[in-house]
N, C-alpha and C positions, 0 to 999 in steps of 0.2 A: 414387492412387485414394482417394476419400473414404471415411471410416470411418462406421459406423452412429452416429447421433447419441447413442444411449443409452450408447455406449462412451466418450464424450468425457471425462466426469468420471473414470472408471476409468483411462483412459490418462493423464489429467493427473496423477493420483496416482502412477502408475508413473514418469512423467517427473520428478516432484519427487524420488522416491526415487533415480532415476538421477543427478540433480544432486548429491544428498547423498553418494551412493557415490563420485562423481567427486572431490569435495573434502571428505572427512570432517573433516579437521583444521580448515580455515578455517570450515566450517559450525559445528562445535562451539564454536569461540571466538566466532563471531558470535552464536550462540544464547545463550551464557552472558552476553555483553554485553547482548543484548536482554532477557534474563531479569532482569539487574540493573536495567535501565531499568524493566521492568514491575513488578518488586518495589518499587522506589522510588516509582513512580507510585502504586501502591496505598498505600504507606506515607505518601505525601504526603496522601492523602485522610484516613487515620487521624489524621495530625498536625493537619490543618486542623480535623477534628472535635473533637479534644482541645483545641486552641487556642480553638475557639469556645466549648466548655463551660467551660474553666477560666480563660480570659483575657478574651475578648470579652464574653460574657454577664455575668460578674461585674462587668466594668468599666461596662457599661450600668446594671447594678442598683445598684452602689455609687457610681458617678460617679468612680472612681479605680482605679488598679492599681499594682502594684509593679514596680520595676526588675528584680528577679530573675525575675518571671514573664515580663516582656517579653523579657529576655535569653535565657531558656530557650526561649521560643517562636521567636525569631529563629534561635538555634543549631540547633534541630530542623529548621526549614524550610530553612536554608542547607545543613545536612548532607545532607538528602535531595536537594536540588537539585544539589549537587556529584556525588553518586553517579549521579544521572540523567544528568548531562553525560558522565561517564565511560562509562556504558552506551551513550549515543548515539554517542560517538566510536568506541568499539570495534565497535558494531554496523555502522556505516557503513563503517569501514575494512575489517573482515574480510569483510563481504558483498561489497564492491566487488572485493576481491582474489579472492574465490571466483568471482564472475561473469566477470571478465576472464581468469582462468586457464582456466575451462571453454571460453570462446570461443577462446582461443589454442590449447588442446589440440585442439579439433575443427577449427580451421582447419588445424593441422598434419596432422591425420588426412586431411582432404579433399584437401589439396594433395599429401600423400604418395600417396594413391590416384591422383591425376591422373598422377603420375610413374610409378607402377607399371603402370597400365592401358595396354594396347597402343594403337597408333595407330588401329586399326580402331574401338575404343571411342570415341576422341575424334572420329572422323569422323562418328559418329552423334549427337553432342551439340554444340549451338551454343556458341560461346565465351562469349557473353553469359550463357547459362544457367549455365555453369560458374563464371563470375565471381560470379553471384548466389548460387550454392550456397556458395562459399567465404567470402562476405562477409555480405550481408544475411540469408541464411537461417540461417547460424550465429549471427549476432547475435540474430536473432529467437528462435532455439531456447533461448537462455540469458539473455535479457533479464529474465525474471521472477525470476532468482536474487537480484537486488539487494534486493528487499523480502522475500524468502523467510525469512531468519533473523528479521527483525522480526515477520513473521507468526507464526513458531513461538514466539518469545518472547512474542508477544501471547497465544498460547494459555495459556502459563504465567500471564501476567497475568490472563487471564480466569478461569482456574481459581482463583487466589488470591482474585480479586474475588468469584467466586461463593461461595466458602467464607465470606469476610468478610460478604457480604450475608446469607447464610442465618443466620449467627451473630448478626447485628445485628437483622434483622427478616425472618423467613421469608416472610411474606405479600408484603412489598414486593419481596423477591428474586424470588419466583415471578412477579410482575407484570412485572418488568424483564427476566428471563431468557427470556421468550417471544420476545424479539428474535432469538435465535440460530437457532432453527428456521426463522424467516422468512428470515434471511440465507442459509442453506443452500438453501432452496427457490428463492429468487431466483437464486442462482448456477447451480443446475441448469438452469433455463430459459435463463439468459443463455448458458451454454456451448453448449447445443444450437443456439441461434439464431446465435451468433457464429462457431462453428467453420467452417462452409462459407464464410462471408464472408471470414474470414481466409485460408483456403486459396486462395480466388480472388485476393485481394489479393497474396499472396506470388507466385503464378504470374504475375500481371500485372507485378509488379516485375521478375521475371526477363525477361519478354518486352520490356519497355521497355529494359532493359539490353542485351538481344540486338540490338534494332533500332539503338540508339545505337552499339554497338560495330561493327556492320556498316557504318553510315554513315560513322563516323570512319575505319574501316580502308579503306574504299573511297572516300576523299575525292577521289582523283585521277579515278576513274571518274565520280563524282557531278559534279565541277566541269567536266570536259571534255565531258560529254554533257548538261550543263544540267539535271540531275535534282534540283536543290536543292529546288524547290517540291514535287516528288513525294515526296522523302524527308522533307521537313518535314511534309507531310500524313500520311504513313505513321506517323511518330513521334508526331505530334499526336493522331491517332486513338487509338493505343494508350495514350498518356498520359492522354487524356480517359477512357478505360475505367478506368484505374487510379485517376484522380480520383474517378469515380463509385463505384468499389468501396470506396475509402477513406471516402467520404462515407457510404456505407451502413454501414460499420463504425462510423463516428463517431456515426451516429444511434442505433445499438443501444447503444453505450457511453454516449451522452448520456442514455439512459433509465436504464441500470444504475447509473452513478456517483451521480446524485442520490438514487436509491433506497437505495443503500448508505449515503449520508450521512444520509438522513432517518431510517432505522430506529433508530439509537441515540438520536437526538433525540426520536423518538416514545416510546421506552422511558423516557427521562428525564422527559418530560412526564407520562406515565402514573404514574410513581413519585411525582412532585411532587403530582399531583392526589389520589391515594389517600393519600399520606403526610400531606398537609395535614389531611385528614379524621381520620387516626389521631392526629395531634398534638393536634387539637382535642378528640378523645375521651380523650386521656391514654394511649392505647395505646403511644405512643413519644414520645421527647422531640425537641426541635428539633435538638440536636447530632447525634443519630443520623440524622435526616432529611437534614441538611446533608451528612453523610459519605456517605450512600447516594446522594444526588443527585449529589454530586461524583464518586463512583466511576463512576456511569453516564455522566457527562460525559466522564470520562477514557477510558471504553471506546470512545468514538467513534473515537479514533485507531487502536487495535489492530484494530477491525473494519474501518476503512478500509485498514489494511495487509493484512489478509486479502483484502479486495476487490481491492487492487492485484495480488496474486498470482493470484487467480482470474480477474481481467480479462485478464491477460497470458497465461494458459495456452492459450487457443485459438490465439493468434498463435505461441506457443512450439511447440505441436504441429504447426502448419502448417509452420513453419520446419524442425522436426526431420524431418517426413515428407518434405521435399524433400532433406534432407541424407542421410537413411538409404539411399536407393538408390545414392548414390555410395559410401558406406562398405561396402555389401553387394555392390557390383558385382564380378563375377568376370571372368576372362579375362586375368589378369595373365600376363605373359610368363614361362613356366616355364624354369627354369635347371637345368642338369645338374651333375654333380660334377667335371667335367674342367677342368684348366687348359689354356690355349691353348698350342699347341706353341711351344717356345722356338727362336728362330732370328734371324739377321740378314738384312737385305735383304728382298726381296719374298716373299710367301707364295703357295703353290700354291692355286689356287681350282678347285673342281669343282662343276658344276651337273648333277645327275642326275635326269632325268625329272621336273622340277619343274612343278607345276601350282598355280594360284591362282584363286580365285573370290571376289569381294567379297560381303560379307553382303547377303542379300536378292536376289541376282542368280542366274540360272540358267545364263547363258552364262559359260564360263570365260574369264578374262582371259589366263591363260597355261596351256598344256597341253603336257606332255611335252617341256619345254625341257631340252636336254642339251648341254653343252660344257665344256671345261676350259681353264684359263688357266695356263700354266707360270709358275713363280715368276720375278718380275722383268720379265715381258713386259708389253706394252701391247696391249689388245684394244679395238676399237671395236664398239659395239652400234648397229646402224643398222636403221631400219624406218620405215614410214609412221606417220602420226598415229593413235593408238589401238591400236598393235600390242602394247603392254604393256611398253615399254622402261623407263619410270619405275617401274612395278610390279616389274620384274625388278631394277632398281637397289636398290629398297628391300629386296627379299629378300636381296640379297648382304650387307647390313649388318644384317639381321634387324630392320628396322622392322616387318615382319610376317613370319609364318611361312607356308611353303607348305602347301597342303592335301594335297599329295602330292609325293613325291620328297624329295631332300635337297640342301642347300647345304653344301659341305665346305670347310674351311680347313685346308690341309696334311693332308687326308685325314680330318679330324675334323668330324662333323656339328655345325653351329652350335648346335643345340638341346642338345648335350651340354656346352657350355661353362658355366662358373660365371658369375655376374653380374659384369659389369665386365671380363671377359676379352676379349670381342670389341671393346669400345670402346677397349681399349688396343692392339689390333692393327689395327683398320680405321677409316677415316674416310670420311665421305660429304659431298659438296658438292652442294647442290641448285641448280637453275637460278635460283630466287628466293632470293637471299642475304638472310638476316636479320642485321641488326646491332643491337646494343643501344645505348641512349643513354649511351655511355661513350667513353673515349678510344680511339685506335687501338690502343694497347698492350693495354688491357683487352679489346677485341674480338678480338684475336689470341690472347692468352694464356688468356682466360676464367678468370683466377684461378690458373692453373698457375704453379709456381715456376720460371720460366725467365729467362735473362738478356736484356738488350737486344740483345746480340750475336746470340743465337739468334733474336730477333724480326726483326732486320734480315736475317738469312740466309733466314728463311722469306719475308719480303717480297720479297727478290731472286728467290727461286724462283718466286714468284707474279707477278713483274714489277710489283710494287707499290711498290718502294723509291723510284723517282723521284718519283712524285706524293706519297708520304708525306713525303719530305724537303722538298718544296716547301710543305707545309702550314704555317700560322703557328706552331704549337707542336710540329711533328713528331709523335712518338709520343704526346705528351700532348694532341693536338688532339681535342676532343670532336666526334663525327661526327653527333650529333643522333639523334632517335628514328628507328629503322629506317634509319640512315645517310642522313638527309634531305639533308645537306650534300654528299653525294658523288654522282657519276654511277653509272649502272647497272654499267658496266664496273669502276669503282673498287670498288664494293661486292662484286662477284664476286671480284675479286682479293684483297680482305681476307678474304673467306670461305675462299678457297683457302689463303691463308697460315695461317689458323686451323687448317686440317686438316694442312697440311704440317709445322707446327712440332711436331706430336706424333710425327713420324717414323713414320707408319703403314706396316705391311707390305702392307696392301691399301688402295688409294685408289680410291673410286668417284665419278666425276664425272657427274652427270645434266645434261648440256648446260650445264655450269657455266661455260663460257667463251663463251657465245653473245653476250654484250654487249661483248666486246672484239674489236678488229680482228684479222684473220688473222695478221698479223705478230707481234702480241703473243701470240696464242694459240700460235703455233709456238715462240716463245721460252719460254713456260711449259712446254710439253710436252717441249721439248729439255732444259730445266733439270731436270725430273722424271726424265728418263731418264739424265742425265749425273751424277747424284749418286753418291757413293761406294757407297751401298747402295740402289739404285733400288727403289722400291716396285713392286708389281704394280698396274697401272692398268687400270681398266675405265671407258671413257668412252662415254657416250651422245652421239652426234654426228650432225650433218647435213652440215657443211661438208666439201668434198672435201679441203681443205688439212689439216683435222684428221684425217680418216680415213686419209689417205696416210701420216701419221706413226705409225700403229698397226702393230704386227707382223702382226696378223690382224684380220679383220672377221667378226662374226656378224650374219647377216641374219635379222631377225624380222618375220614377217608373220602377222596374225590369231592372235597368241598362240603361234606356233610358231617354233622356230629351224629355218629351211628351208635355210640354206646357211652355209658357213664357208670362209674362205680369205683370200688377200691381196686388197688393193683391186683390183689389176689382174685377178686371176682372177674376182672377182665381177662386175666391169664386163663381162667377156667372156661370162660364163656365166649370169648372173641378170638377165633383162630388167627386172624390177621394181626391182632395186637400181640398175641403170644409169639408168633413167628418173628415179628419185628424186634421185640424186646430180647428174645433169646439170641437172635442174630447179632445184635449189638453186644450182648454179654459174651458171646463166643469170640468176637473180634477183640474185645478188651482183654479177654483171657490170653489170646494169642500174643497181643502186644505186650502184656505184662510178662 
């Protein structure tokens, strides 16, 4: 939501204080270095004035000078120059460190929030927008920090200069210092005009990123359906909006920057004009006029530095306003004080009167679902499309929490477990297997400290050992982004091996073997049940061959668990179940 325009400057000052509070050490060092530079810049004006009075003018008057005078003049100028160089190096080094540290800190905060916030929050926010928040918005929020210490040091320089000017010639100082109220007035107008334009530009950056991410992620759909031109036009239209928005920003800044450049020059011109009259009248001498004029010339750079900060503040506020909702977002998954029950083999699972409704919807996806799964057994969850099977699978591993009822692991409510306890006991494999652009080993272990022997054992359980052994580099073969070099069935089996290698007590498979043939699927389920300490397995399934391997079947329809029993019992007693299973069997027969 846009803020009132009259609050832009005030909020900008608060944002500057926020940056200083975030990195006080680096800021102090940068300001000290900038103050050294500012002090030496003022000193250089004083040195040049003295050199003019004691070396240059006498040389013109007498036609000669001394080696000692020249040596002293060179030494003074070189000494001031060296200290200015030290100030410049320190200012840029410490200011850069401060800026990049703040960006890194806020990127960590944003991504930390992404990891803490529940799946329901992510479902309401496009991935492209989240990428923009963590990258370009954070960068925009702290980009102004780089010139900030210079601007603060420039204030010290301006203060020293103002005192020096007043002591040298109060009238000329008064003429020149009129520049500073003008600079402030110009910035107030600039901030009010620029702020809404920068907010719009940042929003469009996120929307362009969002469209690009969707198009790249859906490359297969775009290519197979011939939607390249449509996607290109959609992206192009939003990119043109962003272009126009940035052009509007550039126009405003194009007026502001020359104005900020011109004000010091106009002040210097006014000082020279009035100063020349005062020199002619004998009210001041040429050396003092040269020193004052040079001081005003030097003030152009610090005023420009202040202008850089003020010019970047609207963009910084726009970026920070887009990051803040992420940092302030609530809905983190709450954890309890309990440790998961310790045991070997499968865990007992209980679902008691569970209900769930997605945000913004009035009709419940699940309602009053109740069943239990004995430890070490396999249960199949079957139902028509839209019955709530995947939602139930997510509830069993606490991807989301039920709005009513409880999910129990060995009799303990999942919401009572400490953070990390459930993920150590349960594993989930979705129908759409995600693989990282890494090796087979890396995708199975995900950084866990396990041996290659354990990796091969998990691959054998998932019926993936044969095809992995045939890969060019075996476990060290890179699979490409999202496993692009593998088939759908191979990706599913690697995802299953990733879950199995952790020896979970509860394994939830959301149609996770749909892309493999029935013989391989039967081999996988047999291997899961034949292990020394078999896991409790809940499998969302459609195939009759898969369902027949389960100890029991739960039939879900319209969000309710309407029946439970063996496959044969449900075939005989539940018409909807029999119709669904037979329909899938007929389709598989036709395809075969």
